[in-house]
N, CA, C and O atoms as CSV, one atom per row, in Angstrom:
chain,resi,resn,atom,element,x,y,z
A,1,MET,N,N,-11.074,-14.694,15.584
A,1,MET,CA,C,-10.278,-15.486,14.655
A,1,MET,C,C,-8.800,-15.185,14.900
A,1,MET,O,O,-8.407,-14.022,14.995
A,2,THR,N,N,-8.001,-16.209,14.998
A,2,THR,CA,C,-6.568,-16.011,15.167
A,2,THR,C,C,-5.930,-15.726,13.816
A,2,THR,O,O,-6.558,-15.900,12.771
A,3,ILE,N,N,-4.694,-15.293,13.846
A,3,ILE,CA,C,-3.961,-15.067,12.587
A,3,ILE,C,C,-3.809,-16.385,11.844
A,3,ILE,O,O,-3.971,-16.437,10.625
A,4,LYS,N,N,-3.501,-17.437,12.567
A,4,LYS,CA,C,-3.342,-18.773,11.948
A,4,LYS,C,C,-4.646,-19.201,11.278
A,4,LYS,O,O,-4.631,-19.739,10.171
A,5,GLU,N,N,-5.766,-18.964,11.945
A,5,GLU,CA,C,-7.068,-19.292,11.355
A,5,GLU,C,C,-7.338,-18.444,10.125
A,5,GLU,O,O,-7.888,-18.932,9.138
A,6,ALA,N,N,-6.952,-17.180,10.181
A,6,ALA,CA,C,-7.133,-16.296,9.023
A,6,ALA,C,C,-6.322,-16.799,7.838
A,6,ALA,O,O,-6.799,-16.774,6.704
A,7,GLN,N,N,-5.109,-17.253,8.089
A,7,GLN,CA,C,-4.287,-17.783,6.997
A,7,GLN,C,C,-4.946,-19.022,6.384
A,7,GLN,O,O,-4.937,-19.188,5.164
A,8,LYS,N,N,-5.507,-19.877,7.210
A,8,LYS,CA,C,-6.188,-21.066,6.695
A,8,LYS,C,C,-7.453,-20.687,5.933
A,8,LYS,O,O,-7.753,-21.276,4.894
A,9,THR,N,N,-8.191,-19.713,6.442
A,9,THR,CA,C,-9.422,-19.269,5.786
A,9,THR,C,C,-9.138,-18.692,4.413
A,9,THR,O,O,-9.829,-19.012,3.445
A,10,VAL,N,N,-8.123,-17.843,4.324
A,10,VAL,CA,C,-7.746,-17.260,3.038
A,10,VAL,C,C,-7.296,-18.354,2.073
A,10,VAL,O,O,-7.686,-18.350,0.906
A,11,ASP,N,N,-6.486,-19.281,2.553
A,11,ASP,CA,C,-6.007,-20.361,1.697
A,11,ASP,C,C,-7.183,-21.177,1.155
A,11,ASP,O,O,-7.219,-21.507,-0.030
A,12,GLN,N,N,-8.144,-21.501,2.025
A,12,GLN,CA,C,-9.317,-22.269,1.584
A,12,GLN,C,C,-10.125,-21.468,0.563
A,12,GLN,O,O,-10.600,-22.031,-0.424
A,13,TRP,N,N,-10.285,-20.172,0.786
A,13,TRP,CA,C,-11.030,-19.329,-0.152
A,13,TRP,C,C,-10.336,-19.291,-1.504
A,13,TRP,O,O,-10.976,-19.425,-2.547
A,14,ILE,N,N,-9.027,-19.107,-1.478
A,14,ILE,CA,C,-8.277,-19.059,-2.737
A,14,ILE,C,C,-8.469,-20.355,-3.512
A,14,ILE,O,O,-8.672,-20.327,-4.726
A,15,LYS,N,N,-8.407,-21.475,-2.833
A,15,LYS,CA,C,-8.481,-22.777,-3.498
A,15,LYS,C,C,-9.883,-23.131,-3.984
A,15,LYS,O,O,-10.032,-23.959,-4.883
A,16,THR,N,N,-10.916,-22.512,-3.398
A,16,THR,CA,C,-12.283,-22.850,-3.795
A,16,THR,C,C,-12.939,-21.761,-4.654
A,16,THR,O,O,-13.613,-22.073,-5.636
A,17,VAL,N,N,-12.752,-20.520,-4.300
A,17,VAL,CA,C,-13.404,-19.414,-5.010
A,17,VAL,C,C,-12.418,-18.710,-5.943
A,17,VAL,O,O,-12.764,-18.358,-7.070
A,18,GLY,N,N,-11.215,-18.513,-5.474
A,18,GLY,CA,C,-10.239,-17.749,-6.243
A,18,GLY,C,C,-9.469,-18.530,-7.279
A,18,GLY,O,O,-8.666,-17.945,-8.006
A,19,VAL,N,N,-9.678,-19.819,-7.377
A,19,VAL,CA,C,-9.030,-20.749,-8.304
A,19,VAL,C,C,-7.580,-21.009,-7.931
A,19,VAL,O,O,-7.194,-22.159,-7.720
A,20,ARG,N,N,-6.758,-19.941,-7.844
A,20,ARG,CA,C,-5.360,-20.088,-7.448
A,20,ARG,C,C,-4.853,-18.742,-6.991
A,20,ARG,O,O,-5.482,-17.712,-7.234
A,21,TYR,N,N,-3.704,-18.752,-6.322
A,21,TYR,CA,C,-3.065,-17.499,-5.926
A,21,TYR,C,C,-2.542,-16.779,-7.165
A,21,TYR,O,O,-2.027,-17.415,-8.085
A,22,PHE,N,N,-2.675,-15.453,-7.187
A,22,PHE,CA,C,-1.929,-14.670,-8.173
A,22,PHE,C,C,-0.456,-14.833,-7.808
A,22,PHE,O,O,-0.140,-15.168,-6.666
A,23,ASN,N,N,0.447,-14.602,-8.759
A,23,ASN,CA,C,1.857,-14.748,-8.407
A,23,ASN,C,C,2.254,-13.652,-7.407
A,23,ASN,O,O,1.535,-12.673,-7.206
A,24,GLU,N,N,3.404,-13.851,-6.802
A,24,GLU,CA,C,3.842,-12.963,-5.721
A,24,GLU,C,C,3.992,-11.509,-6.174
A,24,GLU,O,O,3.654,-10.586,-5.432
A,25,LEU,N,N,4.495,-11.310,-7.386
A,25,LEU,CA,C,4.661,-9.942,-7.886
A,25,LEU,C,C,3.299,-9.276,-8.076
A,25,LEU,O,O,3.135,-8.107,-7.730
A,26,THR,N,N,2.338,-9.990,-8.611
A,26,THR,CA,C,0.990,-9.442,-8.770
A,26,THR,C,C,0.400,-9.116,-7.414
A,26,THR,O,O,-0.184,-8.047,-7.239
A,27,ASN,N,N,0.540,-10.025,-6.439
A,27,ASN,CA,C,-0.006,-9.762,-5.119
A,27,ASN,C,C,0.709,-8.595,-4.427
A,27,ASN,O,O,0.077,-7.836,-3.693
A,28,MET,N,N,2.004,-8.446,-4.651
A,28,MET,CA,C,2.702,-7.291,-4.068
A,28,MET,C,C,2.136,-5.995,-4.645
A,28,MET,O,O,1.937,-5.022,-3.918
A,29,THR,N,N,1.879,-5.984,-5.940
A,29,THR,CA,C,1.299,-4.812,-6.582
A,29,THR,C,C,-0.107,-4.557,-6.050
A,29,THR,O,O,-0.481,-3.410,-5.803
A,30,LEU,N,N,-0.884,-5.622,-5.874
A,30,LEU,CA,C,-2.221,-5.457,-5.312
A,30,LEU,C,C,-2.171,-4.923,-3.881
A,30,LEU,O,O,-3.013,-4.116,-3.486
A,31,LEU,N,N,-1.184,-5.373,-3.107
A,31,LEU,CA,C,-1.033,-4.883,-1.741
A,31,LEU,C,C,-0.795,-3.379,-1.739
A,31,LEU,O,O,-1.413,-2.652,-0.961
A,32,ILE,N,N,0.090,-2.914,-2.599
A,32,ILE,CA,C,0.379,-1.470,-2.674
A,32,ILE,C,C,-0.875,-0.704,-3.099
A,32,ILE,O,O,-1.164,0.373,-2.578
A,33,GLU,N,N,-1.607,-1.268,-4.043
A,33,GLU,CA,C,-2.857,-0.634,-4.491
A,33,GLU,C,C,-3.853,-0.512,-3.326
A,33,GLU,O,O,-4.470,0.536,-3.131
A,34,GLU,N,N,-3.995,-1.585,-2.567
A,34,GLU,CA,C,-4.940,-1.562,-1.432
A,34,GLU,C,C,-4.477,-0.597,-0.344
A,34,GLU,O,O,-5.301,0.091,0.258
A,35,VAL,N,N,-3.169,-0.536,-0.083
A,35,VAL,CA,C,-2.651,0.424,0.894
A,35,VAL,C,C,-2.929,1.847,0.421
A,35,VAL,O,O,-3.251,2.720,1.227
A,36,GLY,N,N,-2.806,2.080,-0.882
A,36,GLY,CA,C,-3.112,3.398,-1.431
A,36,GLY,C,C,-4.564,3.781,-1.241
A,36,GLY,O,O,-4.868,4.932,-0.925
A,37,GLU,N,N,-5.468,2.827,-1.430
A,37,GLU,CA,C,-6.899,3.093,-1.211
A,37,GLU,C,C,-7.174,3.406,0.256
A,37,GLU,O,O,-7.970,4.292,0.570
A,38,MET,N,N,-6.520,2.683,1.144
A,38,MET,CA,C,-6.663,2.942,2.566
A,38,MET,C,C,-6.106,4.327,2.916
A,38,MET,O,O,-6.709,5.068,3.692
A,39,ALA,N,N,-4.966,4.662,2.345
A,39,ALA,CA,C,-4.343,5.959,2.600
A,39,ALA,C,C,-5.241,7.108,2.132
A,39,ALA,O,O,-5.327,8.140,2.798
A,40,ARG,N,N,-5.904,6.929,0.994
A,40,ARG,CA,C,-6.781,7.976,0.486
A,40,ARG,C,C,-7.916,8.259,1.485
A,40,ARG,O,O,-8.253,9.416,1.736
A,41,ILE,N,N,-8.496,7.199,2.047
A,41,ILE,CA,C,-9.571,7.388,3.033
A,41,ILE,C,C,-9.031,8.091,4.271
A,41,ILE,O,O,-9.667,9.015,4.778
A,42,ILE,N,N,-7.883,7.674,4.762
A,42,ILE,CA,C,-7.303,8.290,5.962
A,42,ILE,C,C,-6.969,9.766,5.699
A,42,ILE,O,O,-7.184,10.614,6.565
A,43,ALA,N,N,-6.449,10.068,4.514
A,43,ALA,CA,C,-6.131,11.453,4.181
A,43,ALA,C,C,-7.375,12.332,4.190
A,43,ALA,O,O,-7.321,13.499,4.577
A,44,ARG,N,N,-8.487,11.761,3.762
A,44,ARG,CA,C,-9.730,12.537,3.727
A,44,ARG,C,C,-10.421,12.581,5.080
A,44,ARG,O,O,-10.997,13.601,5.456
A,45,GLN,N,N,-10.364,11.489,5.802
A,45,GLN,CA,C,-11.058,11.426,7.090
A,45,GLN,C,C,-10.300,12.121,8.214
A,45,GLN,O,O,-10.913,12.745,9.081
A,46,TYR,N,N,-8.977,12.020,8.207
A,46,TYR,CA,C,-8.178,12.566,9.303
A,46,TYR,C,C,-7.252,13.695,8.875
A,46,TYR,O,O,-6.717,14.412,9.720
A,47,GLY,N,N,-7.060,13.855,7.584
A,47,GLY,CA,C,-6.163,14.884,7.075
A,47,GLY,C,C,-6.929,16.076,6.554
A,47,GLY,O,O,-8.093,16.279,6.896
A,48,GLU,N,N,-6.276,16.858,5.730
A,48,GLU,CA,C,-6.858,18.107,5.236
A,48,GLU,C,C,-7.686,17.937,3.968
A,48,GLU,O,O,-8.428,18.845,3.594
A,49,GLN,N,N,-7.572,16.786,3.298
A,49,GLN,CA,C,-8.324,16.603,2.065
A,49,GLN,C,C,-9.802,16.363,2.368
A,49,GLN,O,O,-10.155,15.810,3.410
A,50,SER,N,N,-10.659,16.790,1.438
A,50,SER,CA,C,-12.087,16.544,1.588
A,50,SER,C,C,-12.493,15.346,0.747
A,50,SER,O,O,-11.823,14.988,-0.222
A,51,PHE,N,N,-13.592,14.741,1.134
A,51,PHE,CA,C,-14.102,13.600,0.379
A,51,PHE,C,C,-14.677,14.072,-0.948
A,51,PHE,O,O,-15.330,15.114,-1.023
A,52,LYS,N,N,-14.425,13.291,-1.993
A,52,LYS,CA,C,-15.066,13.504,-3.286
A,52,LYS,C,C,-16.403,12.778,-3.240
A,52,LYS,O,O,-16.624,11.930,-2.376
A,53,GLU,N,N,-17.269,13.102,-4.144
A,53,GLU,CA,C,-18.567,12.417,-4.200
A,53,GLU,C,C,-18.368,10.908,-4.372
A,53,GLU,O,O,-19.113,10.117,-3.793
A,54,SER,N,N,-17.375,10.510,-5.159
A,54,SER,CA,C,-17.118,9.079,-5.392
A,54,SER,C,C,-16.546,8.383,-4.160
A,54,SER,O,O,-16.521,7.153,-4.115
A,55,ASP,N,N,-16.086,9.135,-3.163
A,55,ASP,CA,C,-15.516,8.562,-1.935
A,55,ASP,C,C,-16.553,8.384,-0.828
A,55,ASP,O,O,-16.240,7.821,0.221
A,56,LYS,N,N,-17.760,8.845,-1.042
A,56,LYS,CA,C,-18.751,8.885,0.044
A,56,LYS,C,C,-19.104,7.508,0.610
A,56,LYS,O,O,-19.416,7.397,1.796
A,57,ASN,N,N,-19.061,6.471,-0.204
A,57,ASN,CA,C,-19.486,5.144,0.254
A,57,ASN,C,C,-18.316,4.221,0.574
A,57,ASN,O,O,-18.502,3.009,0.687
A,58,VAL,N,N,-17.118,4.770,0.723
A,58,VAL,CA,C,-15.968,3.931,1.033
A,58,VAL,C,C,-15.919,3.655,2.530
A,58,VAL,O,O,-16.460,4.415,3.334
A,59,SER,N,N,-15.262,2.553,2.892
A,59,SER,CA,C,-15.186,2.135,4.283
A,59,SER,C,C,-13.733,1.869,4.648
A,59,SER,O,O,-13.073,1.042,4.018
A,60,LEU,N,N,-13.235,2.561,5.657
A,60,LEU,CA,C,-11.861,2.357,6.107
A,60,LEU,C,C,-11.660,0.921,6.563
A,60,LEU,O,O,-10.632,0.313,6.262
A,61,SER,N,N,-12.633,0.371,7.288
A,61,SER,CA,C,-12.480,-1.016,7.774
A,61,SER,C,C,-12.424,-1.993,6.610
A,61,SER,O,O,-11.670,-2.965,6.661
A,62,ASP,N,N,-13.205,-1.757,5.565
A,62,ASP,CA,C,-13.168,-2.647,4.396
A,62,ASP,C,C,-11.828,-2.563,3.694
A,62,ASP,O,O,-11.291,-3.581,3.257
A,63,GLU,N,N,-11.281,-1.356,3.580
A,63,GLU,CA,C,-9.973,-1.201,2.937
A,63,GLU,C,C,-8.873,-1.839,3.778
A,63,GLU,O,O,-7.954,-2.441,3.223
A,64,MET,N,N,-8.942,-1.723,5.092
A,64,MET,CA,C,-7.962,-2.393,5.955
A,64,MET,C,C,-8.053,-3.900,5.798
A,64,MET,O,O,-7.034,-4.589,5.783
A,65,ALA,N,N,-9.275,-4.415,5.679
A,65,ALA,CA,C,-9.464,-5.854,5.483
A,65,ALA,C,C,-8.882,-6.302,4.140
A,65,ALA,O,O,-8.316,-7.389,4.034
A,66,ASP,N,N,-9.028,-5.449,3.108
A,66,ASP,CA,C,-8.415,-5.772,1.800
A,66,ASP,C,C,-6.901,-5.865,1.921
A,66,ASP,O,O,-6.284,-6.767,1.352
A,67,VAL,N,N,-6.299,-4.936,2.659
A,67,VAL,CA,C,-4.844,-4.957,2.879
A,67,VAL,C,C,-4.453,-6.249,3.586
A,67,VAL,O,O,-3.501,-6.920,3.186
A,68,LEU,N,N,-5.183,-6.592,4.629
A,68,LEU,CA,C,-4.882,-7.805,5.391
A,68,LEU,C,C,-5.028,-9.059,4.534
A,68,LEU,O,O,-4.200,-9.966,4.614
A,69,PHE,N,N,-6.080,-9.111,3.713
A,69,PHE,CA,C,-6.292,-10.267,2.841
A,69,PHE,C,C,-5.111,-10.494,1.913
A,69,PHE,O,O,-4.610,-11.613,1.801
A,70,VAL,N,N,-4.664,-9.433,1.245
A,70,VAL,CA,C,-3.554,-9.583,0.295
A,70,VAL,C,C,-2.261,-9.904,1.035
A,70,VAL,O,O,-1.460,-10.705,0.553
A,71,LEU,N,N,-2.045,-9.294,2.194
A,71,LEU,CA,C,-0.856,-9.616,2.996
A,71,LEU,C,C,-0.861,-11.086,3.393
A,71,LEU,O,O,0.175,-11.748,3.343
A,72,ILE,N,N,-2.017,-11.593,3.784
A,72,ILE,CA,C,-2.125,-13.014,4.132
A,72,ILE,C,C,-1.861,-13.889,2.913
A,72,ILE,O,O,-1.204,-14.924,3.028
A,73,CYS,N,N,-2.361,-13.489,1.753
A,73,CYS,CA,C,-2.054,-14.239,0.528
A,73,CYS,C,C,-0.551,-14.348,0.326
A,73,CYS,O,O,-0.029,-15.430,0.059
A,74,LEU,N,N,0.141,-13.221,0.454
A,74,LEU,CA,C,1.606,-13.218,0.278
A,74,LEU,C,C,2.286,-14.119,1.308
A,74,LEU,O,O,3.211,-14.859,0.974
A,75,ALA,N,N,1.834,-14.057,2.542
A,75,ALA,CA,C,2.417,-14.912,3.587
A,75,ALA,C,C,2.186,-16.383,3.245
A,75,ALA,O,O,3.101,-17.201,3.339
A,76,ASN,N,N,0.980,-16.705,2.856
A,76,ASN,CA,C,0.670,-18.115,2.531
A,76,ASN,C,C,1.538,-18.634,1.392
A,76,ASN,O,O,2.079,-19.737,1.469
A,77,GLN,N,N,1.666,-17.843,0.348
A,77,GLN,CA,C,2.369,-18.361,-0.811
A,77,GLN,C,C,3.876,-18.324,-0.659
A,77,GLN,O,O,4.587,-18.930,-1.460
A,78,THR,N,N,4.383,-17.627,0.351
A,78,THR,CA,C,5.826,-17.612,0.599
A,78,THR,C,C,6.196,-18.445,1.833
A,78,THR,O,O,7.352,-18.462,2.256
A,79,GLY,N,N,5.208,-19.130,2.401
A,79,GLY,CA,C,5.469,-20.044,3.508
A,79,GLY,C,C,5.747,-19.372,4.842
A,79,GLY,O,O,6.464,-19.929,5.673
A,80,ILE,N,N,5.195,-18.191,5.061
A,80,ILE,CA,C,5.428,-17.477,6.301
A,80,ILE,C,C,4.254,-17.676,7.251
A,80,ILE,O,O,3.100,-17.455,6.885
A,81,ASP,N,N,4.561,-18.094,8.470
A,81,ASP,CA,C,3.578,-18.192,9.538
A,81,ASP,C,C,3.503,-16.803,10.171
A,81,ASP,O,O,4.404,-16.411,10.912
A,82,LEU,N,N,2.438,-16.059,9.884
A,82,LEU,CA,C,2.338,-14.695,10.365
A,82,LEU,C,C,2.255,-14.594,11.885
A,82,LEU,O,O,2.722,-13.612,12.462
A,83,SER,N,N,1.672,-15.589,12.537
A,83,SER,CA,C,1.610,-15.582,14.010
A,83,SER,C,C,3.016,-15.597,14.589
A,83,SER,O,O,3.355,-14.801,15.464
A,84,GLU,N,N,3.826,-16.520,14.082
A,84,GLU,CA,C,5.211,-16.633,14.550
A,84,GLU,C,C,6.007,-15.383,14.187
A,84,GLU,O,O,6.753,-14.857,15.013
A,85,ALA,N,N,5.849,-14.914,12.962
A,85,ALA,CA,C,6.595,-13.730,12.514
A,85,ALA,C,C,6.216,-12.501,13.343
A,85,ALA,O,O,7.077,-11.690,13.687
A,86,PHE,N,N,4.934,-12.368,13.660
A,86,PHE,CA,C,4.475,-11.227,14.457
A,86,PHE,C,C,5.045,-11.269,15.865
A,86,PHE,O,O,5.496,-10.247,16.383
A,87,LEU,N,N,5.029,-12.435,16.485
A,87,LEU,CA,C,5.584,-12.552,17.849
A,87,LEU,C,C,7.071,-12.218,17.873
A,87,LEU,O,O,7.541,-11.520,18.772
A,88,LYS,N,N,7.810,-12.719,16.885
A,88,LYS,CA,C,9.244,-12.404,16.807
A,88,LYS,C,C,9.462,-10.912,16.581
A,88,LYS,O,O,10.377,-10.318,17.152
A,89,ASN,N,N,8.617,-10.308,15.745
A,89,ASN,CA,C,8.744,-8.893,15.455
A,89,ASN,C,C,8.454,-8.052,16.692
A,89,ASN,O,O,9.136,-7.055,16.932
A,90,MET,N,N,7.449,-8.438,17.483
A,90,MET,CA,C,7.133,-7.711,18.713
A,90,MET,C,C,8.273,-7.815,19.721
A,90,MET,O,O,8.585,-6.857,20.428
A,91,GLU,N,N,8.886,-8.990,19.775
A,91,GLU,CA,C,10.035,-9.170,20.661
A,91,GLU,C,C,11.187,-8.256,20.224
A,91,GLU,O,O,11.823,-7.604,21.052
A,92,LYS,N,N,11.443,-8.217,18.919
A,92,LYS,CA,C,12.509,-7.369,18.382
A,92,LYS,C,C,12.241,-5.900,18.716
A,92,LYS,O,O,13.139,-5.190,19.169
A,93,LYS,N,N,11.005,-5.448,18.491
A,93,LYS,CA,C,10.649,-4.061,18.763
A,93,LYS,C,C,10.786,-3.738,20.254
A,93,LYS,O,O,11.265,-2.666,20.625
A,94,THR,N,N,10.366,-4.666,21.088
A,94,THR,CA,C,10.429,-4.453,22.529
A,94,THR,C,C,11.870,-4.315,23.008
A,94,THR,O,O,12.185,-3.422,23.795
A,95,LEU,N,N,12.737,-5.197,22.536
A,95,LEU,CA,C,14.148,-5.118,22.926
A,95,LEU,C,C,14.810,-3.855,22.372
A,95,LEU,O,O,15.575,-3.192,23.072
A,96,ARG,N,N,14.518,-3.532,21.138
A,96,ARG,CA,C,15.151,-2.393,20.481
A,96,ARG,C,C,14.652,-1.067,21.017
A,96,ARG,O,O,15.428,-0.122,21.158
A,97,ASP,N,N,13.362,-0.988,21.318
A,97,ASP,CA,C,12.740,0.301,21.624
A,97,ASP,C,C,12.314,0.468,23.084
A,97,ASP,O,O,11.608,1.420,23.417
A,98,LYS,N,N,12.739,-0.452,23.957
A,98,LYS,CA,C,12.236,-0.406,25.341
A,98,LYS,C,C,12.477,0.927,26.038
A,98,LYS,O,O,11.667,1.341,26.868
A,99,ASP,N,N,13.564,1.600,25.720
A,99,ASP,CA,C,13.836,2.905,26.335
A,99,ASP,C,C,13.659,4.053,25.359
A,99,ASP,O,O,13.413,5.186,25.772
A,100,ARG,N,N,13.779,3.779,24.098
A,100,ARG,CA,C,13.788,4.827,23.072
A,100,ARG,C,C,12.540,5.706,23.123
A,100,ARG,O,O,12.655,6.931,23.146
A,101,HIS,N,N,11.370,5.113,23.142
A,101,HIS,CA,C,10.144,5.903,23.109
A,101,HIS,C,C,9.879,6.587,24.447
A,101,HIS,O,O,9.398,7.719,24.481
A,102,GLN,N,N,10.190,5.908,25.543
A,102,GLN,CA,C,10.005,6.522,26.863
A,102,GLN,C,C,10.906,7.742,27.045
A,102,GLN,O,O,10.546,8.691,27.741
A,103,ASN,N,N,12.077,7.707,26.413
A,103,ASN,CA,C,13.038,8.808,26.556
A,103,ASN,C,C,12.892,9.862,25.455
A,103,ASN,O,O,13.710,10.778,25.378
A,104,ASN,N,N,11.884,9.752,24.616
A,104,ASN,CA,C,11.670,10.701,23.537
A,104,ASN,C,C,10.775,11.834,24.031
A,104,ASN,O,O,9.577,11.626,24.219
A,105,PRO,N,N,11.326,13.024,24.245
A,105,PRO,CA,C,10.519,14.131,24.768
A,105,PRO,C,C,9.402,14.548,23.814
A,105,PRO,O,O,8.403,15.112,24.261
A,106,LYS,N,N,9.539,14.293,22.539
A,106,LYS,CA,C,8.507,14.650,21.571
A,106,LYS,C,C,7.203,13.873,21.819
A,106,LYS,O,O,6.115,14.348,21.495
A,107,LEU,N,N,7.333,12.685,22.393
A,107,LEU,CA,C,6.146,11.874,22.653
A,107,LEU,C,C,5.439,12.248,23.947
A,107,LEU,O,O,4.339,11.768,24.222
A,108,HIS,N,N,6.071,13.106,24.742
A,108,HIS,CA,C,5.499,13.495,26.043
A,108,HIS,C,C,4.997,14.929,26.031
A,108,HIS,O,O,4.725,15.499,27.088
A,109,GLU,N,N,4.872,15.518,24.850
A,109,GLU,CA,C,4.405,16.910,24.764
A,109,GLU,C,C,2.912,16.981,24.882
A,109,GLU,O,O,2.340,18.070,24.831
């Protein structure tokens, strides 16, 4: 599925199952909440924290998908084409960082 297709799929889901988009402020808050849930799993899986009994059935991929869903909602309701925005962002990063990371001795340790 392309990013453009994902945006269309989310929009169709919102209009048929979700009734309507939550407002942008609500969706921004939901995005932060979902990122927090993803962070908790990463902290336990890759960091020093241990899993609680209530965390045993959580899925990192599901939490990442939740983050992506809400981000796509925000893009749709603010008129942003994420495919176009991503390509422009990659170009910006490439121009800005083309030598920076290669010349960073910390990354070559």
